[in-house]
C-alpha positions in Angstrom: -12.6 77.3 67.2 -14.2 79.9 69.6 -13.2 81.6 72.8 -15.3 79.2 74.8 -12.8 76.4 74.1 -12.4 73.9 76.9 -9.7 75.4 79.2 -8.5 71.9 80.2 -7.4 70.9 76.7 -5.9 72.4 73.6 -6.9 72.1 70.0 -4.0 69.8 69.0 -4.1 67.5 72.0 -3.7 63.8 71.3 -5.7 61.0 72.8 -3.8 59.5 75.7 -2.6 56.0 74.8 -3.9 53.2 77.0 -1.4 50.7 75.6 1.6 53.0 76.2 0.6 55.2 79.1 3.8 57.0 80.1 5.0 60.1 78.2 8.1 62.2 78.8 9.5 65.6 77.8 13.0 64.0 77.7 14.5 64.7 74.3 11.2 66.2 73.1 11.8 69.2 75.4 15.2 69.8 73.6 13.6 69.5 70.2 10.5 71.6 70.9 11.0 73.6 74.2 8.0 75.8 73.5 4.4 74.9 72.7 4.2 73.7 69.1 2.1 75.8 66.8 -1.2 74.2 65.5 0.1 74.0 61.9 3.4 72.5 63.0 1.6 69.8 64.9 -1.0 68.9 62.3 1.2 69.2 59.1 4.8 68.8 60.0 4.5 66.2 62.8 1.2 64.4 62.4 1.5 64.1 58.6 5.3 63.9 58.2 7.8 63.3 60.9 5.8 61.0 63.1 4.8 58.8 60.1 8.5 58.6 59.2 9.4 57.7 62.8 7.0 54.7 62.7 8.5 53.6 59.4 11.9 53.8 60.9 11.0 51.6 63.9 9.0 49.0 61.9 10.7 48.8 58.5 14.3 50.0 58.8 15.4 49.3 62.4 13.1 46.5 63.4 12.5 47.3 67.1 8.7 47.2 66.7 6.0 45.2 64.9 3.7 47.0 62.6 0.8 45.9 64.7 2.3 47.7 67.8 2.1 51.2 66.3 -0.9 52.9 64.9 -0.5 53.7 61.2 -2.3 57.1 61.1 -1.5 58.5 64.6 1.6 56.6 65.8 1.8 56.6 69.5 5.5 57.2 69.4 4.9 60.8 70.5 2.1 62.8 72.0 1.1 66.5 72.1 -0.5 67.8 75.2 -1.2 71.4 76.0 0.8 72.2 72.8 3.9 70.6 74.3 5.7 67.8 72.5 6.1 64.5 74.4 7.9 61.3 73.6 6.1 58.1 74.5 8.3 56.7 77.2 6.5 53.4 77.4 6.9 52.6 73.7 10.6 53.5 73.6 11.2 51.1 76.5 10.6 48.3 74.0 13.9 49.4 72.4 15.7 48.6 75.6 13.9 45.3 76.0 14.7 44.1 72.5 18.1 45.5 71.6 20.8 42.9 72.3 23.2 43.7 75.0 21.0 46.4 76.6 18.5 46.5 79.4 15.6 48.9 79.7 17.2 50.8 82.6 20.4 51.3 80.6 18.4 52.4 77.5 16.4 54.9 79.6 19.6 56.4 81.0 21.1 56.9 77.6 18.4 59.3 76.4 16.5 60.4 79.6 19.6 60.9 81.7 19.5 60.7 85.5 16.0 62.1 86.2 14.7 61.2 89.6 11.2 60.6 88.3 12.0 57.8 85.9 9.3 55.1 86.6 10.4 51.6 87.4 10.2 49.3 84.4 7.5 46.7 84.5 7.8 44.0 81.8 4.6 43.1 80.0 3.7 40.2 77.8 5.2 40.7 74.3 8.0 43.1 75.4 10.5 40.4 74.8 10.6 39.3 71.1 13.2 36.8 70.1 12.7 37.2 66.4 13.1 41.0 66.6 16.1 40.7 68.9 17.8 38.4 66.4 17.2 40.8 63.6 18.5 43.7 65.8 21.6 41.6 66.6 22.4 41.5 62.9 21.7 45.2 62.6 23.9 46.2 65.6 26.7 43.9 64.4 26.6 45.7 61.1 26.6 49.1 62.8 29.9 48.2 64.5 31.7 47.5 61.2 30.0 49.5 58.4 31.8 52.4 56.7 28.8 53.6 54.8 25.2 54.5 55.4 23.7 55.5 52.0 20.3 56.4 53.5 21.8 59.2 55.6 23.5 60.6 52.6 20.3 60.3 50.6 18.5 62.3 53.3 21.0 65.0 53.0 20.8 64.9 49.2 17.0 65.3 49.3 17.2 68.2 51.7 19.9 70.0 49.6 17.8 69.4 46.4 14.8 70.9 48.1 16.8 74.1 48.8 18.4 74.2 45.4 15.1 73.9 43.6 13.3 76.6 45.5 10.9 78.4 43.2 10.2 82.2 43.3 7.6 82.0 46.0 6.6 85.6 45.4 5.2 84.6 42.0 3.1 81.7 43.3 -0.6 81.9 44.0 -1.9 81.5 47.6 -3.1 77.9 46.9 0.2 77.1 45.2 2.1 78.1 48.3 0.0 75.8 50.4 0.5 73.0 47.9 4.2 73.6 47.8 4.5 73.5 51.6 2.6 70.2 51.6 4.7 68.7 48.8 7.6 68.2 51.2 5.8 65.8 53.5 7.2 62.7 51.6 10.7 64.1 52.1 10.0 64.6 55.8 8.8 61.0 56.0 11.9 59.7 54.2 14.5 61.7 56.1 12.9 61.1 59.5 12.5 57.4 58.9 16.2 57.0 59.2 16.6 59.2 62.2 15.5 56.6 64.7 17.8 54.2 63.0 20.9 56.5 63.3 19.8 57.5 66.8 19.5 54.0 68.1 22.5 52.6 66.4 24.6 55.6 67.6 24.2 54.1 71.1 25.8 50.8 70.1 29.4 52.0 69.8 29.4 53.8 73.2 27.7 50.8 74.9 30.2 48.3 73.6 33.2 50.6 74.1 32.0 51.6 77.6 31.6 48.0 78.7 35.1 47.0 77.5 36.7 50.1 79.1 35.0 49.3 82.4 36.5 45.8 82.2 40.0 47.2 82.1 39.3 50.0 84.7 39.3 52.8 82.1 35.5 53.7 82.1 36.3 57.4 82.6 37.9 57.6 79.1 34.6 57.0 77.2 33.8 60.7 76.9 37.1 61.4 75.2 36.3 58.7 72.6 33.1 60.6 71.8 34.9 63.9 71.1 36.5 65.4 68.0 34.5 63.3 65.6 34.2 65.7 62.7 31.3 65.8 60.2 28.8 66.8 62.8 26.3 68.8 60.8 24.9 70.7 63.9 28.4 72.0 64.7 29.2 73.0 61.1 27.5 76.5 61.3 29.9 77.4 64.1 32.9 77.1 61.8 31.3 79.4 59.2 30.3 81.9 61.8 33.8 81.8 63.2 35.2 82.5 59.8 33.0 85.5 59.4 33.8 86.7 62.9 37.5 86.6 62.0 36.8 88.6 58.9 35.1 91.3 60.9 37.7 91.3 63.6 40.4 91.8 61.0 38.7 94.7 59.2 38.5 98.2 60.7 35.6 99.0 58.4 33.5 95.9 59.3 34.3 96.3 63.0 33.0 99.9 62.8 29.8 98.8 61.0 29.2 96.1 63.7 29.9 98.6 66.4 27.2 100.9 64.9 24.5 98.2 65.5 23.0 95.2 63.7 19.6 96.5 62.7 20.8 98.2 59.5 24.1 96.4 59.2 23.4 94.6 55.9 22.2 97.8 54.2 25.4 99.5 55.3 27.5 96.6 54.0 25.7 96.7 50.7 26.2 100.4 50.4 30.0 100.2 51.1 31.2 98.4 48.1 34.7 97.8 49.5 36.5 94.4 49.1 35.9 93.6 52.8 32.2 94.5 52.6 31.7 92.5 49.4 33.5 89.5 50.9 31.4 89.6 54.1 28.2 89.8 52.1 29.2 86.9 49.9 30.1 84.8 52.9 27.0 85.8 54.8 24.7 84.9 51.8 26.5 81.6 51.4 26.0 80.9 55.1 22.2 81.6 54.9 21.9 79.4 51.8 23.7 76.5 53.6 22.5 76.9 57.2 19.6 79.4 57.0 17.0 76.8 58.1 18.6 76.5 61.5 17.5 78.6 64.5 16.2 78.4 68.0 13.2 76.0 68.3 13.9 75.1 64.7 11.5 72.1 64.7 8.5 74.5 64.7 7.8 76.2 61.4 6.4 79.1 63.4 9.9 80.0 64.7 12.1 82.3 62.7 15.2 80.8 61.2 18.5 82.5 60.4 17.3 83.0 56.9 13.9 84.5 57.8 15.4 86.7 60.4 19.1 87.3 59.5 19.8 89.5 62.5 19.8 86.3 64.5 22.8 85.1 62.6 24.4 88.5 62.8 24.2 88.3 66.5 26.2 85.1 66.4 28.8 86.7 64.2 29.0 89.6 66.6 29.8 87.2 69.4 32.4 85.4 67.4 34.3 88.5 66.4 35.0 89.3 70.0 36.4 85.9 70.9 40.2 85.3 71.0 41.9 83.5 68.2 42.7 80.4 70.3 38.9 79.7 70.5 38.9 78.7 66.8 36.4 75.7 66.8 38.1 74.0 63.9 41.5 74.0 65.7 39.8 72.7 68.9 38.1 69.9 66.9 41.4 68.9 65.3 43.1 68.9 68.7 40.3 66.7 70.1 40.4 64.5 67.1 44.2 63.9 67.5 43.7 63.2 71.2 40.9 60.7 70.4 42.9 58.8 67.8 45.9 58.5 70.1 43.8 57.5 73.1 42.0 54.9 71.0 45.3 53.2 70.1 46.5 53.4 73.7 43.3 51.8 75.1 43.2 49.2 72.4 46.7 48.1 73.4 45.4 47.5 76.9 42.8 45.0 75.8 43.5 41.5 77.0 43.4 39.7 73.6 43.0 40.2 69.9 39.3 39.5 69.8 38.5 42.0 72.5 40.9 44.5 71.0 39.1 44.2 67.6 35.7 44.6 69.3 36.9 47.8 71.0 38.3 49.2 67.7 35.1 48.4 65.9 33.1 50.2 68.6 35.4 53.2 68.5 35.0 53.4 64.7 31.2 53.1 65.0 31.1 56.1 67.3 32.9 58.2 64.6 30.3 57.1 62.0 26.9 57.0 63.7 27.0 60.1 65.9 27.6 62.3 62.8 25.0 60.3 60.8 22.5 60.9 63.6 23.0 64.7 63.2 22.9 64.3 59.4 19.4 62.8 59.4 18.2 65.4 61.8 19.7 68.3 59.9 18.0 67.0 56.7 14.6 67.2 58.3 15.3 70.8 59.5 16.4 71.9 56.0 13.2 70.4 54.4 11.1 72.2 57.1 12.9 75.4 56.1 11.4 75.2 52.6 8.0 74.7 54.1 8.5 77.7 56.3 9.6 79.9 53.3 6.3 79.1 51.4 4.1 79.6 54.5 5.8 82.8 55.6 5.1 84.2 52.1 1.5 83.4 52.5 1.5 85.0 56.0 3.1 88.2 54.7 0.4 88.5 52.1 -2.3 88.0 54.7 -0.7 90.8 56.9 -1.0 93.1 53.9 -4.7 92.1 53.5 -5.4 92.8 57.2 -6.3 89.2 57.9 -3.6 88.9 60.6 -1.2 91.3 62.3 1.8 89.0 62.2 2.9 86.7 59.4 3.8 84.0 61.9 0.1 83.7 62.7 -0.5 81.6 59.6 0.7 78.7 61.8 -2.3 79.2 64.1 -4.3 77.3 61.4 -4.7 73.5 61.2 -3.5 71.7 58.1 -7.1 70.7 57.2 -8.1 74.4 57.4 -5.6 75.7 54.9 -7.6 75.2 51.7 -10.7 76.9 53.2 -8.4 79.7 54.5 -6.9 80.3 51.1 -10.4 80.4 49.5 -11.8 82.9 52.1 -9.1 84.3 54.4 -11.3 87.0 55.9 -13.6 84.3 57.4 -10.7 83.2 59.6 -9.8 86.6 61.1 -11.5 86.0 64.5 -10.4 82.3 64.6 -6.7 83.3 64.2 -6.8 86.1 66.7 -8.7 84.0 69.3 -6.4 81.0 68.8 -3.3 83.1 69.0 -4.3 84.4 72.3 -5.0 81.0 73.7 -1.8 79.6 72.2 0.4 82.3 73.8 -1.2 81.5 77.2 0.3 78.0 76.9 3.7 79.4 77.4 2.9 80.0 81.1 2.4 76.3 81.6 5.2 74.2 83.1 4.8 70.9 81.3 5.3 67.9 83.7 8.5 66.0 82.8 6.5 62.8 83.0 2.8 62.3 82.2 1.1 59.2 83.5 -2.4 60.2 82.6 -4.0 63.0 80.7 -3.8 65.9 83.1 -6.3 68.7 82.6 -4.4 71.9 81.7 -5.9 73.7 84.7 -3.9 71.3 86.9 -0.5 71.9 85.2 1.9 74.0 87.2 2.5 77.6 86.1 6.1 78.8 85.4 5.5 81.7 87.7 4.6 79.3 90.5 7.6 77.0 90.2 10.0 77.7 93.1 13.2 75.7 93.3 15.5 75.9 96.3 18.5 78.2 95.5 21.8 76.4 95.8 24.3 77.7 98.4 28.1 77.7 98.3 29.3 74.1 98.8 26.1 72.6 97.3 26.6 70.0 94.6 23.9 69.4 92.0 24.0 66.0 90.3 23.5 65.3 86.7 25.0 63.2 83.9 28.3 63.7 82.2 27.8 65.0 78.7 31.3 66.1 77.6 34.5 65.3 79.6 36.6 67.8 81.4 36.4 70.1 84.5 36.1 73.9 84.4 35.4 76.7 86.8 33.7 80.0 85.8 30.9 82.4 86.4 27.4 81.0 85.9 25.3 82.8 83.3 21.6 81.7 83.4 20.3 82.0 79.8 16.9 81.1 78.4 17.5 82.5 74.9 20.6 82.2 72.8 20.1 85.8 71.6 19.6 87.5 75.0 23.1 86.9 76.3 23.5 90.0 78.4 27.1 90.3 79.6 28.1 86.7 78.8 31.9 86.8 78.9 34.8 84.6 77.8 35.0 81.5 80.1 31.5 81.9 81.6 29.5 78.7 82.2 26.3 78.7 80.2 23.3 77.3 82.3 20.3 76.7 80.0 17.0 74.8 80.0 18.2 72.9 76.9 20.0 73.7 73.7 19.7 73.4 70.0 22.1 74.5 67.2 21.3 78.2 67.7 23.2 78.0 70.9 26.3 76.5 69.4 28.0 79.8 68.6 27.9 80.6 72.3 29.7 77.4 73.2 32.8 78.6 71.3 33.7 81.0 74.0 32.0 79.4 77.0 34.0 77.7 79.7 31.3 74.9 80.0 27.7 74.2 79.6 25.0 73.0 82.1 21.5 72.0 81.0 18.4 71.1 82.9 17.6 68.1 80.6 19.4 65.9 78.2 21.6 62.8 78.0 24.8 61.7 76.4 23.4 61.7 72.8 21.6 65.0 72.9 22.7 68.2 71.2 24.5 69.9 74.0 26.6 66.8 74.8 27.5 66.1 71.2 28.5 69.7 70.3 30.4 70.3 73.5 32.4 67.2 72.9 33.3 68.5 69.4 34.3 71.9 70.9 36.2 70.4 73.8 34.3 72.0 76.7 32.9 70.3 79.8 29.1 69.7 79.8 26.8 68.4 82.5 23.3 67.4 81.4 20.1 66.3 83.2 20.9 68.7 86.1 17.4 69.2 87.3 16.3 72.8 87.8 19.8 74.1 87.2 18.5 77.3 85.7 16.4 77.9 88.9 18.8 76.6 91.5 22.1 78.1 90.4 22.3 81.8 91.1 23.2 83.9 88.1 26.8 85.2 88.5 27.8 82.5 91.0 31.2 80.9 90.6 30.6 77.2 89.8 32.6 74.1 88.9 31.4 71.8 86.2 32.6 68.2 86.1 31.7 66.9 82.7 33.0 63.5 83.5 30.5 62.9 86.4 27.8 65.5 85.6 28.3 67.2 89.0 28.0 71.0 89.3 29.3 72.5 92.5 28.5 76.1 93.6 31.8 77.6 94.9 
């Protein structure tokens, strides 16, 4: 690649699908909020995750025919301007074929209440009686099963990948590349079951919601989605909380944290006291179990908690200052007890035995498939963590050789360039520097929420140009209810989970979107508001586990809500009112 690259396209841009011509940032913007690095697109997604997604739709879930999705470059996603998009047109087939659903209802489940949702136009072949019959069997099974071995196998594969990590410092450059690529089959397997768990996780809420509406209790659905337990993306919060309590109860550790985080681990290692040893043991165990997680964790360019431990220490630092009643495990247990009692109460209101059993089946399915959805997702992230470890080692070596100035820049390469790069790294010096400059320029783009045609990058809006009307006292911003409850507090506009400023107990976090790196902040927040999302996205699921109100799909919330304003969040309706 040279500096005279076409300014209207980017090196990893996909061809725009004529058959499925509408793309959206919904859900994709939560998974990959930033431009995806070239190596991440061409290795992790094109070769791994996207192939698994196709396999999931065609072979395991049965929403699509093999002939409807390209084998090598499945149109399920797209990458334009470096930004990850989901193919909206293709996912509409799920709504057209899943029994008991319509396309508008399906769209609202994962896109939310976005004003730009295009009107659905049915086309020949969208309805498929044979697929719908198979899906009816699959959804009926989802409402009664107690096991999903494939989700556990995905977790097992990911855990095995971490347990069998070799000494990467002893590997040759080519061996590091080969090792990173060796995880592609695991990525395919783990992600093949993610669309299955994601789709089937909507069945319980859909059935329960319809039955609750029939008895005038529709507003109780959010409580049935809370306190589930076993949600892998919430698990790090419990471990971080435990370490935070250890620090808060130790004068020595408190003093070390007060001195700053930059050299904290060195100070802990030098201490040798029981408290210091316990903290180091707990922290190392945390990094082993959860070290692959981080902001923007679906891009191997992004640092994880393991590759940059200070990110995890920042989370512990926040936890140690939170009051004891914010213990996330106690909150989860309280929500769980409330959910169990409410389930029995609502079941008793059902008009007959058959309806009552259908409701109980749906309520049980919620407790199974929501956690399984997070399990298949977490497995993929953990496998990606092993790829990151190998590639970062290669990057560090290249920094030492003067090939690049930052080890992250190894991800400026394409997958099919890696072998040539290893053979002659110096020949890529200009390519990497040039590509990095152009890649960083993509961060100034404001990716359109919907793409209806391939828009030249010169026509994309710039973040610096986007001006939203500031909300005034009394204004109500509409969104979608993500987690039930109502709370009032000071709005804190955050774009990064590690640049929290003066975030205080009870403040309302207002963010573009969230991933597991944000979860520790939820523990002492009064509520959460996000620009994008739906009832089955990360912010909603974790807020329900922690018992705090959440409003999602509140368009331009981070631009319209003034930082520091008093606001009210209604997680039942998705309404945010500026007070």
